[in-house]
N, C-alpha and C positions, 0 to 999 in steps of 0.2 A: 504494500500500500504506500503510494507516494503522498507525502504531506504537501498538498497544493492549496492554493487559495479556495478553489471550489470545495475541496474536502474539508477544510477548516470551517467554511461557511455551513456545510451540512452538519458537521459534528458539533458545532456550537449549540445546536438545538438539543443536544444531550447533556450539556453542562449546566452547572448551577448559575454561574455568573460570568459568562463569556469564556472563550477558549484561551487558555494560557499556553502560549507557544513553547514555553520552557518545560512543560510537564506532559507526560504521556496521557492519552485520553482516559486510561483506566484510573488515574489519580483524581480525576475531576468529573467523572460521570455522575449525573444526578441519580438519586435513589428515591423511590423504587424506579427501576428502569421501565421506559415506555416500550412495551412489546410491539404495539402497532407501528410506532415510528421506526423502531429497529427493523421490523419486517419490511418496511418500505424500502430499506437499503439492502435487502437480501440477507439480513442477519438471522440465522437459524439457531445458533447456539451462543451461550455466554459461559465463560469460565470464571469461577470465584474461588477464593481461598476462604472456605467456610469458617475455619477457626479464627483467622485474622479478622474477618468481618465481624464475627461474634464479639471479639475483644474490642474492636473499634466502637461497636454499638453498646458496649457495656452489658452484654448478656452473661448471666451466671453460667459457670462451668462451660466455657466456650469449646473445650475439647470433647465434650460429651455429644452423643447423638442428638439429644434434645436441644443442646445449645447450637449445634450446627444447623439443625432444622429451623430453629427460630431465626437464625441469621439469614438463611436462604429465603424464608418467607417474607422477611423484612425488605430485602433488596430485589427479589424476583417473585413477587406474589402471582400465583396462578401458573407459573412456569412448570414444565414437566421435568421430573428428575429426582435425584441426580441420575443422569443417563450413564455416566462413568465417574468413578471416584479413584483418585490416585493420591494417597496420603491425605493431606488436608485440602487438596484441590478437587473441585467438583465441576462437572459439565452439565448444564441445564438447557433444555430445549424450549424455544420460543413458541408459545401456544398460538400466536397470531400469524406464524409463518405458513404460507400456503404454497408458494413456489418462489424460485429466485427471480423470475421475470414476471411481468404482468402487462396486460393491455388495458388502457383506460380510455373512456369515451367522453371525458370531460376535462378541459384544461382551464387553468386560471393564469392570466397574464400577470407577470411581476413587473410593475412599472420601474423603470430605471435599470433593469437588468441588462447586461451586455448583449448586444445583438448576436444572432446566430453566426458562428464562425469566428467570433472575436476571441483571440487568445486571452487566457486568464492573466498572463503576465502584463497585459496592457491596461488592466484595471486595478486600482489600488485595493488592498485587502479590505479596507473599510467599506468600499462600495459593494463588494461581494457580501459582506456581513449584513449591511443595511438592507440590501434588496432581497436576499434569499433567506437568511436565518430568521428574520422576523416574520416571514410568511409561512415557513414550513410548519411550525407548531399548530397553526390554526386550520390547516387544510386537511380534508379527510382522504382516506386511502383511495377513493374512487376518482380523485382529481389530481392531475399532474400540474406542477408549476412550470411555466415556460416563459422565455423572454418575449418582448412585445412583437417581434416578427416571427414567433413560433406558430405552430398550427393552432387554430382556435376551434375547439370541439365543444359542442353543447349537447346535453342529454338530460331529458326530464326524468323524474323518478329516481329510483335507487341507482341504476346504472352501475352495478357492482363490477369491479375490475375482473378481467378474465385471467386466471392463473396461467402462466406459460412456463413450460420446462425448457431450459436452455441446454443445448449440447455444446461441449467443448472438445471436439475431436483432436485438437492440437493447440499448442500455445498460440495466442493471438488470433484465435478464430472462435466466434460465438455464432451458433446456428439454431434456428427454430422454425417450425411450421405452425401457422395459426389459421384458424377458421373463424371468421367474424361475421356477425349479422349486420354490423354497421361499421363505418369508418372509425379507426382508433389510433392510438399512439402506443407503440410497443416501448416499454420502459425497461432498460437493462441496467441494473445497479453496478455498472462498471465505469470508472472515471472517464469522462470525455476529455480527451487530450489530442493534440496534433499527432497524426499518424493513423487515426481510426477512419475507416471508410465503411460504407454500408451499401448493400444491394437488396432489392426486393424482386424476387423471381429473376435474378440475374441482371436487372437494370439498376444503374446507379441511383442511390437515394441519399437525401440529406440527413444529417444527424443534428439533433437539437439538444442543447444542454437542458436537462430536466431535473427538477428538484435540487438545484444548485450544482450537483456533481454527476448525476447519472446521464445516460445516453437515451435519447428518444428518437424513434423512427416512425414516421407516419405510414400507416398501412390501411389500404382501402378494404371495403367489405369483400368477403370471399375467402378463399383458401390461398395462402401465400407463404413462400419460404423466404425468410430474412436471414442475411448473413452480415456479421460485423467482423472486419478484419483489421488487425493492427500491424503496421510496419513502422519501425522506428524512423523518425524524420531523418532524411539523408541516407537511408539504407541503400537505395539504388546507386546513389552517387558514390558511396563508400565501396559498394561492390564493384563498380566500374573501375575505381581507382585501384582497388586490390588486384583486379584482373590485369590492368595495364602494368602494374608493378611486377606481377608474376611473369608476364611475357617479357618485360625488360630484363629481369634477372635471368630468365632462360636464354635470352639473346646474348647477354654478356658472358654467360657460361659457355656458349657455343663458339664465341670468337676465338679463343686460344686453340680450340680443337680444329677449327677451319684453317687457322694459320699453319698449324703443324702439317695438316694434309697438303697444303699448298707447297710447303718446303720439301716434302718427301719426293725421291726420284720416281719417275713413272714406271709402270710395269713393262717388262720386256726382257730380252737376253742381257746378261751381265757380262763384264769383261771389257777388253779394249777393242774387240772386233766390232765393226758396225753391225747393226741389227739386220741390214740387208745390203746386198751388193748391187748397185745399178748396172744394168746391161743395156 
């Protein structure tokens, strides 16, 4: 996970009093944890040190089973688990998690958010925090936050998001096939950064910064296959330079060999007699 401005803006919604750049997220996460908001960013599990948490909360007998259970209930109410226990560390499952990706049919514009395609580096961190982190806590799971020039989708009624399973056949490739009754926005909780491209049924599609840090791809009604591919910026240029460098090294290595071949006597009879006597 790269600590970027969009990531900080999104994670600020999980902290008590703003995000402290000098501390890890685990040191400043609000409790109890918001299962719905965490599920929005694809978080299925959380890890806690049950004994240390019980001590911080002042629970009697923190090392006992009862003390650990009280600690977990205080910070992760309603979560399933512990799924796995390793010493004092416990793994708990998010009850609000349905799938890693989702398709929403309603969007909400965030005024002042950077336009589609604007690099995060070009906007001050304060702008990201002011535009995204203040809007995220108030929006429901059926609505996605988009910049002013993002897709505008409206839907009456509940319009529950459609859970989407994401395939990751190889690093830098996310693929899914969705069947929709109406137009929607596929939201993938993967940081939107330079180097990502998207296709819908093989045709190039735009990517919209969604919910401060995630990636959104507009998908029309029907059955469609969506792919997101990541290539590091400058990858092709670097590959071309490496290839030219390799060919140059091979050429330089062949020069001495070619020179030796040119200095060697030609094939034919040896000795002082001529190879052939003219008649």
